[in-house]
Each structure stands twice: as C-alpha cells, then as structure tokens.
N, C-alpha and C positions, 0 to 999 in steps of 0.2 A: 941359870935361867937367862934366856936371850933378852936383848934390849927390846925387840919388837913385842915379845910376849909381855914383858913388864909394862910397856907403854899401853898395850891393848887392855891388860888387866886393870890398869889405873883409870882408863877412860871409860871402859865398859859400863860401870855402875851409873855414870852420868847419863849415858844414852839409854840405859835401862830405865832410869827414873823418868826421862823424857817420854819414853814409850808408854810406861805405866800411867803417867799423867795424861797423855793423849787418850788412852783407853778410858781412864776415869772420866775425863771431860766428855767424851762421846757417849758413854753408856751410864754413868752413875751420877756425876756431879756436873750438871750442865749450866748451872747458874754462873754468870759472869761476875756477879758480886762476890760469890764464894771464892772464885779464882783470884780476884783482885785482893781479897783478904789474905789468901795463901801467899800471894806474891809479896805483899807488905810484910807478913810474918817472916818469910824467908829472908827478905832483903834487910829489914830493919832489926830483926831479933836473932834469927838463927845464924846467919852468916857472921854478923859482928861477934856473937858468942863464940863461934868456932875460931875466929881470929884472936879474940882475947885469950881463950884457953891455949891456943898455939903459942901466943906471945908469952904467956905465963910459964909454959914449960920449956921455952926455947933457951938455948945456951948461946949467948951472943959474945962469949969471951974471945972468940977467934978474931973478931973485928972486921970480918969480910962483908958484913951487911952494907955498910956505908959505901964501900967501893963498888959493890955490885949494883946498888941503886943508882949511883952516879953514872956508871957506865950505861946502864939501861936507860936512864933519863936522857943522856947524851945521844944515844942511838935513836930514841923516840923523837927527840927534837930534830935530829938530822933527817930522819925519815919525813917528818912534817915539813921541813924546809924544802927537801927535794920534791915532795908532792906539790907544794905551792909553786915552786919554780916551774915545774912541768905541768901545771894545772891545765893549760890549754891543749897540751898534747894528750892528756888523759881523757878529757871530755870538755866540751863547751857548755854542757848542761849543768848549771850551778847546783840544783838540788841533788842531782846524781853525783856530782863531785863531792859534795859535803858528806854524802853517804859513803862513798869510796874512801874519803879521808878518815872518817870515823872508824870504818872497818879496818883501816890500815894502822891507825895509832892506838886503838883500843885492843883489849885482850879479854879473854874469858877467864874470870877469876876462878870459877869452879874447876875448869880443866887445868889451869895453872896449879892450883892447890893439890889436885889429885896426882898430877904428873910429878910435881916437885917432891912430894912425899914418897911416891913409888920409886923414883930414881935416886933420891938423895936422902931419904929417911927424915928424921925429925929436924935435922939441920937444914935440909932443903925446904921443908915446910915452913920453918921459922923465917928463912930468907924470903920465901914467897910471900909470907904475911907482911913483912916489912916492905917489900916491893909493892904490894897492893895498897898499903896504907899511904905511901907516897905517890904512887903512879895514878891512883884514882883521881887525886887532886890535879896532877899535871895533865892527864888526858882530858878531864872535864874542862879545864881552862882552855886547852888547845881547841877542843871541839866547839866550845861556846864562842871563842874569839873568831875562829874561822867561819862558823855559821853566821854570826852577826856581821862580820866584815864582808862576806860574799853575798849577803842578802840585803844589800842596800843600806847598811847602817854605817858605812864609812870604811876607812882604811883599817887594817888590822890593829895598829896602835890605838886608834880611836875606839875600837871595840873592847879593849882591855878592861875598862871599868864594868862592862856588862858581864865579864867572866868572873867577877867576884862572887863567892858562894852565897852571899846574902841577897844577890840580885835574882829576881824571879826567873830570868832567862837562863840562869845557871842550872836550875832544877827542871824547867819545863822543856820538853822536846821541841825543837824548831823544825822548819821545813827541811826535808831530806833526812830527818832523824827518825828512827823507829823506836 
C-alpha cells in the first residue's frame, strides 16, 4: 500500500465527519446549544477517553517517547522564537499575527492521532498521545503568553503569569484567537 493512500485513508474519516456534521447542522440539528453540548462532550469526555485507552494499551518499553517529545518541543519553541523575531516581516497587524502564530505552533490532535496510527500502528498512536499530553500545555502557554504580551499587557516575560492554567486568560480565547 502506498504512503499517499495510507495518509488519505487515515485522514478521510475526519473530513467525512466534518461533512456529515455540516449537513446535520444545516438540515437536522440547527440549535447552537446542541452543537455546543456536542463540542463539550467531544472535547471533555470522548477525546480524553480515547487518549486514556491509548495510553493504557501502549507499550512504552522502547523509551522513545521522551526523546520524541523533547525534539518536538524544541522544534516548536524554535519556530515560536523565529516567528517572534520576524514578527514585523510577517505582518504589522497584531491580531493577525497572533492568529498566524497560533496556526503555526498548534496542531490538529485528531489528524495527528489518525495519521500516527495509520503510519506507525499502535506504537505511533501511543507516541502521539504522549505528544498531545505534553504539547497541549506547551502550545497553550505559548499562545497565551504571546497574546497577552502583544495585546498591551507588557513584555513576554511579564505575560508568563497570565499563562498559568488557573488563570482565566489561559482558557478564554483572546483577540485574534478563534
């Protein structure tokens, strides 16, 4: 089986679910409240359950998870630094830059899980789950720090306390965030 076929087969169900959801919203379930409930159910129950089941069945005896996460974290931090250094060259529009920044340092967990399992089997899925567990925290802190620092709340180091998960701005979307 070719790499392209495997990749498309892994990603197709995600796009099919999006299309089915769009059709359901247009013709069958039009209530915004229902969709907000479905979003919460998926984000707070179904995805964590999938991650816990994957971790439970994972074989971490190879010891590659820590190395992979460290390399990915270093690459993400390097990308964030490069983006901040070249911020003015990217755009002078602060809300636009914060959106571009988030789009660059964040990833789609659902696509990552599907591709990791399709390409690397259960070991790839386990590694992706560990990656998500660590990188969600890192990317959220990066996003909150940059949003707060660039939206008039001071320098990046001054914005660090606002990035703590117990702080409301950690959970609430800010300007330029969708």
